[in-house]
C-alpha positions, -999 to +999 in steps of 0.1 A: +080-357+428+105-381+411+107-356+382+116-328+406+143-348+423+157-359+390+158-324+378+178-313+409+204-340+403+214-326+369+227-292+361+200-280+338+211-251+317+192-230+292+207-216+260+221-181+265+205-170+233+171-186+237+159-192+273+131-215+260+155-244+250+178-265+270+215-262+263+233-294+260+262-308+239+241-309+208+233-273+212+270-264+210+274-285+179+243-270+164+257-235+170+291-241+153+275-261+125+251-233+119+282-212+111+307-235+094+280-255+077+269-225+056+277-223+019+314-213+012+324-210+049+346-241+050+363-231+017+369-195+030+384-209+062+405-235+043+420-208+020+427-184+049+444-211+070+469-216+041+476-179+034+481-150+058+455-128+041+435-128+009+417-102-012+381-107-021+391-116-057+414-144-045+387-158-022+362-156-051+385-176-074+391-202-047+355-205-036+337-199-069+300-193-070+280-162-062+298-130-052+268-119-032+268-151-011+305-149-006+302-113+005+274-122+029+295-151+043+326-129+047+306-102+065+291-128+088+325-143+097+338-108+104+307-100+126+312-132+145+348-123+152+364-151+132+379-130+104+395-096+102+386-072+074+411-046+064+400-019+039+427+002+023+421+037+010+433+030-025+419+033-060+406+008-069+395-001-033+414-030-018+400-052+010+419-081+026+406-108+049+426-127+074+420-151+103+422-136+138+430-157+169+395-172+170+397-181+133+432-196+136+419-218+164+396-235+138+426-248+119+429-281+139+391-285+135+394-282+097+424-306+097+404-331+118+375-329+094+398-334+064+416-363+080+383-380+090+369-376+055+401-390+039+400-420+063+363-428+064+344-410+038+366-406+007+352-437-009+317-422-008+327-390-027+323-389-065+354-385-085+362-349-095+365-341-131 
């Protein structure tokens, strides 16, 4: 009976995407980290915060690594509504990516991660060379 009363005291919510798990603050963090924590995502966002739009080739140079993984990540960010993808009917084909309102709202988050890293974590990072 104590369990039932205790459950009534709290607003118990289940995740909208999976009704078998409770949704709490960690759930929200897990969801955003599942997106921005993927390979290349932070670099893509960092580049697009600095420039208005960028072609795939510009992003590939800035991010480095596998073109397939970069393509997958860009498509995912477009599907999630974080990026816009504009394809131009030109030869050779030209595609540009830009942040939309949702993506631009991530800029302060990226700034906060950078500032925290510089303040607290920079001594743990190996020198670049």
